[in-house]
FILUM-379693 format. One record per residue (C-alpha): x, y, z; residue number from 0; residue in one letter. Coordinates in nm, 4 decimals. Example, Ala and Ser with C-alpha at 12.3 -4.5 7.8 and 13.67 -1.06 7.14 Angstrom:
2
gulo x:1.2300, y:-0.4500, z:0.7800, seq:0, type:A
gulo x:1.3670, y:-0.1060, z:0.7140, seq:1, type:S
***
This chain:
312
gulo x:0.9587, y:-0.7212, z:2.8058, seq:0, type:M
gulo x:1.0111, y:-0.5259, z:2.4547, seq:1, type:P
gulo x:1.2940, y:-0.4224, z:2.3672, seq:2, type:L
gulo x:1.3044, y:-0.1079, z:2.3620, seq:3, type:S
gulo x:1.0939, y:0.1346, z:2.5851, seq:4, type:N
gulo x:1.1832, y:0.4277, z:2.3469, seq:5, type:Q
gulo x:0.8868, y:0.6754, z:2.3163, seq:6, type:A
gulo x:0.7866, y:0.5992, z:1.9867, seq:7, type:A
gulo x:0.4756, y:0.7967, z:1.8212, seq:8, type:P
gulo x:0.1283, y:0.6253, z:1.7730, seq:9, type:A
gulo x:0.1075, y:0.5465, z:1.3596, seq:10, type:D
gulo x:-0.3127, y:0.5978, z:1.4408, seq:11, type:A
gulo x:-0.4411, y:0.9209, z:1.3486, seq:12, type:L
gulo x:-0.4374, y:1.1073, z:1.6823, seq:13, type:P
gulo x:-0.8111, y:1.1749, z:1.6388, seq:14, type:A
gulo x:-0.9577, y:0.8503, z:1.4913, seq:15, type:S
gulo x:-1.3392, y:0.7861, z:1.4750, seq:16, type:W
gulo x:-1.2387, y:0.4382, z:1.5977, seq:17, type:V
gulo x:-1.1504, y:0.5878, z:1.9636, seq:18, type:A
gulo x:-1.5058, y:0.7041, z:1.9559, seq:19, type:H
gulo x:-1.6513, y:0.3825, z:1.9066, seq:20, type:M
gulo x:-1.7410, y:0.1394, z:2.2236, seq:21, type:P
gulo x:-1.4525, y:-0.0361, z:2.3788, seq:22, type:P
gulo x:-1.5088, y:-0.3686, z:2.3527, seq:23, type:R
gulo x:-1.4977, y:-0.3032, z:1.9644, seq:24, type:L
gulo x:-1.2135, y:-0.0723, z:1.9087, seq:25, type:Q
gulo x:-0.9315, y:-0.4069, z:1.9186, seq:26, type:P
gulo x:-1.1187, y:-0.5520, z:1.6213, seq:27, type:W
gulo x:-1.1263, y:-0.2142, z:1.4168, seq:28, type:L
gulo x:-0.7708, y:-0.1337, z:1.5377, seq:29, type:Q
gulo x:-0.6976, y:-0.5113, z:1.4130, seq:30, type:L
gulo x:-0.8007, y:-0.4121, z:1.0957, seq:31, type:M
gulo x:-0.6078, y:-0.0435, z:1.0580, seq:32, type:R
gulo x:-0.9376, y:0.1047, z:1.0430, seq:33, type:L
gulo x:-0.7361, y:0.3831, z:1.2342, seq:34, type:D
gulo x:-0.4751, y:0.3919, z:1.0273, seq:35, type:R
gulo x:-0.6206, y:0.4730, z:0.6691, seq:36, type:P
gulo x:-0.3300, y:0.5503, z:0.5080, seq:37, type:V
gulo x:-0.2561, y:0.2093, z:0.4021, seq:38, type:G
gulo x:-0.6002, y:0.1483, z:0.2511, seq:39, type:T
gulo x:-0.5305, y:0.4585, z:0.0322, seq:40, type:W
gulo x:-0.1409, y:0.2906, z:-0.0762, seq:41, type:L
gulo x:-0.3648, y:-0.0147, z:-0.1319, seq:42, type:L
gulo x:-0.6620, y:0.1540, z:-0.2953, seq:43, type:F
gulo x:-0.4838, y:0.3838, z:-0.5589, seq:44, type:W
gulo x:-0.3075, y:0.1382, z:-0.7751, seq:45, type:P
gulo x:-0.6680, y:0.0106, z:-0.8474, seq:46, type:C
gulo x:-0.7732, y:0.3184, z:-0.9787, seq:47, type:V
gulo x:-0.4616, y:0.3964, z:-1.1974, seq:48, type:F
gulo x:-0.5124, y:0.0750, z:-1.3398, seq:49, type:G
gulo x:-0.8750, y:0.1227, z:-1.3656, seq:50, type:L
gulo x:-0.8069, y:0.3801, z:-1.5662, seq:51, type:A
gulo x:-0.5066, y:0.2585, z:-1.8041, seq:52, type:L
gulo x:-0.7120, y:-0.0035, z:-1.8831, seq:53, type:G
gulo x:-1.0006, y:0.2270, z:-2.0022, seq:54, type:A
gulo x:-0.7373, y:0.4473, z:-2.2308, seq:55, type:A
gulo x:-0.6304, y:0.1012, z:-2.3602, seq:56, type:A
gulo x:-1.0042, y:0.0477, z:-2.4231, seq:57, type:A
gulo x:-0.9996, y:0.3573, z:-2.6327, seq:58, type:E
gulo x:-1.2629, y:0.5427, z:-2.4140, seq:59, type:R
gulo x:-1.2830, y:0.7558, z:-2.1172, seq:60, type:R
gulo x:-1.2534, y:0.6617, z:-1.7800, seq:61, type:F
gulo x:-1.5049, y:0.7607, z:-1.4742, seq:62, type:L
gulo x:-1.8246, y:0.6288, z:-1.7064, seq:63, type:E
gulo x:-2.1188, y:0.4984, z:-1.5185, seq:64, type:W
gulo x:-1.9678, y:0.1274, z:-1.4921, seq:65, type:H
gulo x:-1.6486, y:0.3002, z:-1.4218, seq:66, type:D
gulo x:-1.7849, y:0.4127, z:-1.1384, seq:67, type:F
gulo x:-1.8972, y:0.0877, z:-0.9908, seq:68, type:Y
gulo x:-1.5419, y:-0.0887, z:-1.0137, seq:69, type:Y
gulo x:-1.4000, y:0.2515, z:-0.8174, seq:70, type:V
gulo x:-1.6789, y:0.1672, z:-0.5844, seq:71, type:I
gulo x:-1.5673, y:-0.2200, z:-0.5441, seq:72, type:L
gulo x:-1.2233, y:-0.1582, z:-0.5522, seq:73, type:F
gulo x:-1.2882, y:0.0843, z:-0.2357, seq:74, type:G
gulo x:-1.4499, y:-0.1535, z:-0.0471, seq:75, type:I
gulo x:-1.2238, y:-0.4478, z:-0.1982, seq:76, type:G
gulo x:-0.8993, y:-0.2430, z:-0.0370, seq:77, type:A
gulo x:-1.0454, y:-0.1972, z:0.2979, seq:78, type:L
gulo x:-1.1221, y:-0.5348, z:0.3427, seq:79, type:V
gulo x:-0.8227, y:-0.6824, z:0.2119, seq:80, type:M
gulo x:-0.6055, y:-0.4376, z:0.3459, seq:81, type:R
gulo x:-0.7651, y:-0.5287, z:0.6822, seq:82, type:G
gulo x:-0.6963, y:-0.8909, z:0.6131, seq:83, type:A
gulo x:-0.3727, y:-0.8642, z:0.4757, seq:84, type:G
gulo x:-0.2760, y:-0.6692, z:0.8307, seq:85, type:C
gulo x:-0.4587, y:-0.9345, z:1.0805, seq:86, type:T
gulo x:-0.2738, y:-1.2367, z:0.8735, seq:87, type:F
gulo x:0.0150, y:-1.0125, z:0.9219, seq:88, type:N
gulo x:-0.0407, y:-0.9823, z:1.2979, seq:89, type:D
gulo x:-0.1101, y:-1.3147, z:1.3678, seq:90, type:I
gulo x:0.2373, y:-1.4670, z:1.2397, seq:91, type:I
gulo x:0.4078, y:-1.1054, z:1.3768, seq:92, type:D
gulo x:0.2613, y:-1.1226, z:1.7046, seq:93, type:R
gulo x:0.5668, y:-1.2263, z:1.9219, seq:94, type:D
gulo x:0.7850, y:-0.9716, z:1.7452, seq:95, type:I
gulo x:0.5538, y:-0.6881, z:1.7336, seq:96, type:D
gulo x:0.5718, y:-0.7535, z:2.1250, seq:97, type:A
gulo x:0.9287, y:-0.6888, z:2.1176, seq:98, type:Q
gulo x:0.8749, y:-0.3317, z:1.8996, seq:99, type:V
gulo x:0.7799, y:-0.0477, z:2.1089, seq:100, type:A
gulo x:0.5766, y:0.1126, z:1.8257, seq:101, type:R
gulo x:0.3601, y:-0.2469, z:1.7949, seq:102, type:T
gulo x:0.3841, y:-0.3769, z:2.0961, seq:103, type:R
gulo x:0.0151, y:-0.2590, z:2.1577, seq:104, type:G
gulo x:-0.1608, y:-0.3890, z:1.8730, seq:105, type:R
gulo x:-0.4633, y:-0.6099, z:1.9269, seq:106, type:P
gulo x:-0.2843, y:-0.9617, z:1.9183, seq:107, type:I
gulo x:0.0320, y:-0.9207, z:2.1553, seq:108, type:P
gulo x:-0.1063, y:-0.6999, z:2.4029, seq:109, type:S
gulo x:-0.3929, y:-0.9741, z:2.4171, seq:110, type:G
gulo x:-0.6885, y:-0.7729, z:2.3591, seq:111, type:A
gulo x:-0.7584, y:-1.0374, z:2.0725, seq:112, type:I
gulo x:-0.6431, y:-1.3733, z:2.0341, seq:113, type:S
gulo x:-0.4961, y:-1.5737, z:1.7913, seq:114, type:P
gulo x:-0.8083, y:-1.7963, z:1.7497, seq:115, type:K
gulo x:-1.0186, y:-1.4913, z:1.7387, seq:116, type:Q
gulo x:-0.8170, y:-1.2954, z:1.4930, seq:117, type:A
gulo x:-0.8409, y:-1.5714, z:1.2334, seq:118, type:L
gulo x:-1.2070, y:-1.5956, z:1.2803, seq:119, type:L
gulo x:-1.1814, y:-1.2051, z:1.1763, seq:120, type:L
gulo x:-0.9313, y:-1.3033, z:0.8740, seq:121, type:L
gulo x:-1.2299, y:-1.5711, z:0.7283, seq:122, type:A
gulo x:-1.4580, y:-1.3297, z:0.7382, seq:123, type:G
gulo x:-1.2947, y:-1.0486, z:0.5479, seq:124, type:L
gulo x:-1.1137, y:-1.3093, z:0.3096, seq:125, type:C
gulo x:-1.4650, y:-1.4270, z:0.2129, seq:126, type:L
gulo x:-1.6569, y:-1.0529, z:0.1736, seq:127, type:I
gulo x:-1.3219, y:-0.9896, z:-0.0090, seq:128, type:G
gulo x:-1.3956, y:-1.3204, z:-0.2352, seq:129, type:L
gulo x:-1.7703, y:-1.2132, z:-0.3009, seq:130, type:A
gulo x:-1.6237, y:-0.8553, z:-0.4903, seq:131, type:I
gulo x:-1.3417, y:-1.0656, z:-0.6575, seq:132, type:L
gulo x:-1.6873, y:-1.2271, z:-0.8280, seq:133, type:L
gulo x:-1.7984, y:-0.9466, z:-0.9603, seq:134, type:Q
gulo x:-1.5051, y:-0.9247, z:-1.2444, seq:135, type:F
gulo x:-1.4494, y:-1.1099, z:-1.5206, seq:136, type:N
gulo x:-1.2735, y:-1.4761, z:-1.4771, seq:137, type:W
gulo x:-0.9715, y:-1.3353, z:-1.6164, seq:138, type:F
gulo x:-0.9321, y:-1.0733, z:-1.3259, seq:139, type:A
gulo x:-1.0791, y:-1.3341, z:-1.0482, seq:140, type:V
gulo x:-0.8284, y:-1.5724, z:-1.1609, seq:141, type:A
gulo x:-0.5642, y:-1.2730, z:-1.1306, seq:142, type:L
gulo x:-0.6871, y:-1.1495, z:-0.7941, seq:143, type:G
gulo x:-0.6627, y:-1.5035, z:-0.6429, seq:144, type:A
gulo x:-0.2668, y:-1.5391, z:-0.7600, seq:145, type:A
gulo x:-0.1874, y:-1.2653, z:-0.5384, seq:146, type:S
gulo x:-0.3105, y:-1.4582, z:-0.2268, seq:147, type:L
gulo x:0.0185, y:-1.6371, z:-0.2694, seq:148, type:L
gulo x:0.2145, y:-1.3087, z:-0.2431, seq:149, type:L
gulo x:0.0086, y:-1.2137, z:0.0663, seq:150, type:V
gulo x:0.0546, y:-1.4985, z:0.2493, seq:151, type:A
gulo x:0.4369, y:-1.4844, z:0.1934, seq:152, type:A
gulo x:0.5104, y:-1.1292, z:0.3152, seq:153, type:Y
gulo x:0.5258, y:-1.1831, z:0.6923, seq:154, type:P
gulo x:0.8071, y:-1.4298, z:0.6589, seq:155, type:F
gulo x:0.9872, y:-1.2079, z:0.4078, seq:156, type:M
gulo x:1.1526, y:-0.9724, z:0.6638, seq:157, type:K
gulo x:1.2969, y:-1.2924, z:0.8114, seq:158, type:R
gulo x:1.4682, y:-1.3868, z:0.5521, seq:159, type:I
gulo x:1.5761, y:-1.0804, z:0.3056, seq:160, type:T
gulo x:1.6768, y:-0.7293, z:0.3227, seq:161, type:W
gulo x:1.4517, y:-0.6026, z:0.0492, seq:162, type:W
gulo x:1.0667, y:-0.7015, z:0.2352, seq:163, type:P
gulo x:1.0040, y:-0.3856, z:0.0904, seq:164, type:Q
gulo x:1.0643, y:-0.5183, z:-0.2447, seq:165, type:A
gulo x:0.8028, y:-0.8125, z:-0.1982, seq:166, type:W
gulo x:0.5485, y:-0.5513, z:-0.0336, seq:167, type:L
gulo x:0.5399, y:-0.3795, z:-0.3744, seq:168, type:G
gulo x:0.4506, y:-0.6918, z:-0.5377, seq:169, type:L
gulo x:0.1893, y:-0.7467, z:-0.3615, seq:170, type:T
gulo x:0.0332, y:-0.4019, z:-0.2590, seq:171, type:F
gulo x:0.0522, y:-0.3029, z:-0.6409, seq:172, type:N
gulo x:-0.1533, y:-0.5934, z:-0.8006, seq:173, type:W
gulo x:-0.4594, y:-0.4559, z:-0.7692, seq:174, type:G
gulo x:-0.2924, y:-0.2092, z:-1.0797, seq:175, type:A
gulo x:-0.2839, y:-0.5471, z:-1.2730, seq:176, type:L
gulo x:-0.6468, y:-0.6255, z:-1.1193, seq:177, type:L
gulo x:-0.7601, y:-0.3224, z:-1.1909, seq:178, type:G
gulo x:-0.6495, y:-0.2981, z:-1.5684, seq:179, type:F
gulo x:-0.7936, y:-0.6563, z:-1.5870, seq:180, type:A
gulo x:-1.1211, y:-0.6018, z:-1.5371, seq:181, type:A
gulo x:-1.1464, y:-0.2858, z:-1.7509, seq:182, type:Q
gulo x:-1.0105, y:-0.5346, z:-2.0840, seq:183, type:T
gulo x:-0.9611, y:-0.8863, z:-1.9747, seq:184, type:G
gulo x:-0.5963, y:-0.8971, z:-2.0772, seq:185, type:R
gulo x:-0.2671, y:-0.7297, z:-1.9730, seq:186, type:L
gulo x:-0.0057, y:-0.5329, z:-2.1830, seq:187, type:D
gulo x:0.3186, y:-0.3586, z:-2.1793, seq:188, type:L
gulo x:0.1365, y:-0.0606, z:-2.0535, seq:189, type:G
gulo x:-0.0332, y:-0.2430, z:-1.7422, seq:190, type:I
gulo x:0.3098, y:-0.3886, z:-1.6511, seq:191, type:F
gulo x:0.5259, y:-0.1156, z:-1.6835, seq:192, type:M
gulo x:0.2714, y:0.0845, z:-1.4660, seq:193, type:L
gulo x:0.3131, y:-0.1917, z:-1.1880, seq:194, type:Y
gulo x:0.7157, y:-0.1689, z:-1.2125, seq:195, type:A
gulo x:0.6851, y:0.1825, z:-1.1209, seq:196, type:G
gulo x:0.4091, y:0.1852, z:-0.8330, seq:197, type:L
gulo x:0.6981, y:-0.1190, z:-0.7241, seq:198, type:I
gulo x:0.9950, y:0.1266, z:-0.6787, seq:199, type:F
gulo x:0.7360, y:0.3600, z:-0.5536, seq:200, type:W
gulo x:0.6644, y:0.1318, z:-0.2189, seq:201, type:T
gulo x:1.0545, y:0.0427, z:-0.2182, seq:202, type:L
gulo x:1.0617, y:0.4465, z:-0.1294, seq:203, type:G
gulo x:0.7773, y:0.4866, z:0.1075, seq:204, type:Y
gulo x:0.8371, y:0.1624, z:0.2726, seq:205, type:D
gulo x:1.1463, y:0.2516, z:0.3453, seq:206, type:T
gulo x:1.0311, y:0.5615, z:0.4697, seq:207, type:I
gulo x:0.8018, y:0.3924, z:0.7247, seq:208, type:Y
gulo x:0.9920, y:0.1170, z:0.8301, seq:209, type:A
gulo x:1.2927, y:0.3805, z:0.9850, seq:210, type:H
gulo x:1.0951, y:0.4146, z:1.3027, seq:211, type:Q
gulo x:1.1168, y:0.0362, z:1.3211, seq:212, type:D
gulo x:1.5162, y:0.0618, z:1.2578, seq:213, type:K
gulo x:1.6330, y:0.0214, z:1.6329, seq:214, type:D
gulo x:1.4223, y:-0.2021, z:1.7321, seq:215, type:D
gulo x:1.4371, y:-0.4213, z:1.4216, seq:216, type:D
gulo x:1.8499, y:-0.4527, z:1.4232, seq:217, type:E
gulo x:1.8005, y:-0.6063, z:1.8209, seq:218, type:L
gulo x:1.5036, y:-0.8377, z:1.6936, seq:219, type:I
gulo x:1.6940, y:-0.9187, z:1.4106, seq:220, type:G
gulo x:1.4415, y:-0.8319, z:1.1455, seq:221, type:V
gulo x:1.5828, y:-0.7350, z:0.8211, seq:222, type:K
gulo x:1.4105, y:-0.3534, z:0.5948, seq:223, type:S
gulo x:1.5789, y:-0.1766, z:0.3490, seq:224, type:T
gulo x:1.6086, y:0.1180, z:0.6096, seq:225, type:A
gulo x:1.8706, y:-0.1208, z:0.7588, seq:226, type:R
gulo x:2.0135, y:-0.1940, z:0.4647, seq:227, type:L
gulo x:2.0586, y:0.1584, z:0.3365, seq:228, type:F
gulo x:2.1418, y:0.3043, z:0.6637, seq:229, type:G
gulo x:2.2865, y:0.6602, z:0.6346, seq:230, type:A
gulo x:2.2365, y:0.5596, z:0.2621, seq:231, type:E
gulo x:1.8201, y:0.5839, z:0.2334, seq:232, type:S
gulo x:1.7881, y:0.9289, z:0.1303, seq:233, type:R
gulo x:1.9965, y:0.8627, z:-0.2038, seq:234, type:R
gulo x:1.8115, y:0.4998, z:-0.2770, seq:235, type:W
gulo x:1.4786, y:0.6518, z:-0.1800, seq:236, type:I
gulo x:1.5345, y:0.9395, z:-0.4179, seq:237, type:L
gulo x:1.6563, y:0.6619, z:-0.7227, seq:238, type:R
gulo x:1.3662, y:0.4672, z:-0.6116, seq:239, type:F
gulo x:1.0956, y:0.7448, z:-0.6813, seq:240, type:Y
gulo x:1.2867, y:0.8767, z:-0.9921, seq:241, type:A
gulo x:1.2326, y:0.5041, z:-1.1150, seq:242, type:A
gulo x:0.8498, y:0.5345, z:-1.0492, seq:243, type:S
gulo x:0.8233, y:0.8470, z:-1.1768, seq:244, type:F
gulo x:1.0363, y:0.7637, z:-1.5253, seq:245, type:T
gulo x:0.8036, y:0.4537, z:-1.5642, seq:246, type:L
gulo x:0.4699, y:0.5584, z:-1.4575, seq:247, type:I
gulo x:0.5023, y:0.8254, z:-1.6780, seq:248, type:L
gulo x:0.6084, y:0.5721, z:-1.9839, seq:249, type:A
gulo x:0.2773, y:0.3536, z:-1.8880, seq:250, type:A
gulo x:0.0865, y:0.6652, z:-1.9222, seq:251, type:G
gulo x:0.2266, y:0.7601, z:-2.2756, seq:252, type:F
gulo x:0.2456, y:0.3725, z:-2.3869, seq:253, type:T
gulo x:-0.1602, y:0.4275, z:-2.3888, seq:254, type:E
gulo x:-0.1662, y:0.7344, z:-2.5377, seq:255, type:H
gulo x:-0.1875, y:0.9752, z:-2.2810, seq:256, type:A
gulo x:-0.1281, y:1.3192, z:-2.3846, seq:257, type:G
gulo x:0.0375, y:1.5917, z:-2.2465, seq:258, type:W
gulo x:-0.2444, y:1.6982, z:-1.9280, seq:259, type:P
gulo x:-0.1150, y:1.3481, z:-1.8050, seq:260, type:F
gulo x:0.2227, y:1.4768, z:-1.7879, seq:261, type:A
gulo x:0.1625, y:1.7967, z:-1.6122, seq:262, type:F
gulo x:0.0079, y:1.6751, z:-1.3400, seq:263, type:V
gulo x:0.2145, y:1.4195, z:-1.3522, seq:264, type:M
gulo x:0.4734, y:1.6270, z:-1.3129, seq:265, type:L
gulo x:0.3502, y:1.7627, z:-0.9699, seq:266, type:A
gulo x:0.3203, y:1.4355, z:-0.8845, seq:267, type:A
gulo x:0.7582, y:1.4376, z:-0.9533, seq:268, type:G
gulo x:0.7650, y:1.7735, z:-0.7142, seq:269, type:V
gulo x:0.5985, y:1.5858, z:-0.4564, seq:270, type:H
gulo x:0.8058, y:1.3126, z:-0.4470, seq:271, type:L
gulo x:1.1374, y:1.5438, z:-0.4251, seq:272, type:L
gulo x:0.9616, y:1.7100, z:-0.1444, seq:273, type:W
gulo x:0.9319, y:1.3771, z:0.0148, seq:274, type:Q
gulo x:1.3338, y:1.3209, z:-0.0031, seq:275, type:V
gulo x:1.4123, y:1.6829, z:0.1112, seq:276, type:K
gulo x:1.1773, y:1.6526, z:0.3882, seq:277, type:K
gulo x:1.2953, y:1.3612, z:0.5028, seq:278, type:L
gulo x:1.4744, y:1.3227, z:0.8679, seq:279, type:N
gulo x:1.5187, y:0.9738, z:0.8568, seq:280, type:I
gulo x:1.7061, y:0.9984, z:1.2250, seq:281, type:D
gulo x:1.3063, y:1.0781, z:1.3493, seq:282, type:S
gulo x:1.0135, y:0.8709, z:1.3901, seq:283, type:T
gulo x:0.7788, y:1.1792, z:1.3620, seq:284, type:E
gulo x:0.9246, y:1.2833, z:1.0681, seq:285, type:N
gulo x:0.9176, y:0.9278, z:0.8989, seq:286, type:C
gulo x:0.5704, y:0.8967, z:1.0000, seq:287, type:L
gulo x:0.4777, y:1.2251, z:0.8163, seq:288, type:S
gulo x:0.6446, y:1.1734, z:0.4700, seq:289, type:V
gulo x:0.5047, y:0.8123, z:0.4835, seq:290, type:F
gulo x:0.1704, y:0.9848, z:0.5186, seq:291, type:R
gulo x:0.2177, y:1.2421, z:0.2310, seq:292, type:A
gulo x:0.1988, y:0.9502, z:-0.0070, seq:293, type:N
gulo x:-0.1509, y:0.9084, z:-0.0247, seq:294, type:R
gulo x:-0.1586, y:1.2823, z:-0.1895, seq:295, type:D
gulo x:0.0850, y:1.1164, z:-0.3990, seq:296, type:T
gulo x:-0.1336, y:0.9157, z:-0.5695, seq:297, type:G
gulo x:-0.4048, y:1.1004, z:-0.5394, seq:298, type:A
gulo x:-0.2301, y:1.3259, z:-0.7782, seq:299, type:L
gulo x:-0.1230, y:1.0084, z:-1.0366, seq:300, type:I
gulo x:-0.4690, y:0.9271, z:-1.0190, seq:301, type:A
gulo x:-0.5637, y:1.3255, z:-1.1530, seq:302, type:L
gulo x:-0.2979, y:1.2866, z:-1.4689, seq:303, type:A
gulo x:-0.4533, y:0.9390, z:-1.5423, seq:304, type:F
gulo x:-0.7926, y:1.1305, z:-1.5360, seq:305, type:L
gulo x:-0.7471, y:1.3719, z:-1.7453, seq:306, type:L
gulo x:-0.5608, y:1.1663, z:-1.9502, seq:307, type:A
gulo x:-0.8699, y:1.0108, z:-2.0351, seq:308, type:S
gulo x:-1.0444, y:1.3557, z:-2.0598, seq:309, type:W
gulo x:-0.7840, y:1.5515, z:-2.2349, seq:310, type:F
gulo x:-0.5693, y:1.3197, z:-2.3791, seq:311, type:G
***
């Protein structure tokens, strides 16, 4: 029996297209989180940032014809590898998920898909991801392969550290490094500053997300920054967002971004402040809504990099 019977909002979109698919197919799509697209966006945006910063480092405009090809590859890769990561995470966490009100209905803990079946899906998704990765230069391929160590360790972090959100930041934003490497065949100071800034961004938004499960997590013994910070979470999230904004801005200027970049980044910063102001850590509905808003934050940052490329 789950440790909490308190009603919790489904973190899937209420009108998701997955609900209209054949019943036998729905659990597989849910396992890949295709009914929860925000996570895919949050995996995709750092790739775009890295691609744009890489174009700037190569002293050319972003979104030339081959950039579109890269964006499409990274878009498909984000969808596939997010599905693979969630499948792996659900296999490892199936006993924990069965005890949490928000996650006990997921395909594996509910029995809709067996762990062995999930492993087959995981293998297939990884093969697709490998095929996409092989389209880039060999430095990018090696860099992409290295990310598997972070992905493999992530499900265990909540068991051993109060900072699993930091590990998610390392993992989820690897695409920024990969995008930059795909453009340039190297890494430099600017991309490391961007990567650090995105880690702080993830620390903020995933702390918000973790507040949905803090009561169940406490009963189970699962650790998170939401539990660590408790009532002080808003102040910590504000600090994380401030660090993120500063580092992303600095990364752009390192690669000679102009004032159009700073102007749109200011809008992204205001959006982050709005999140902190709106946040109510005691409302699961509010936490989910504010977390989802980070899709729009990512769009603003992407626009800033695009304008930097064309008008900087």
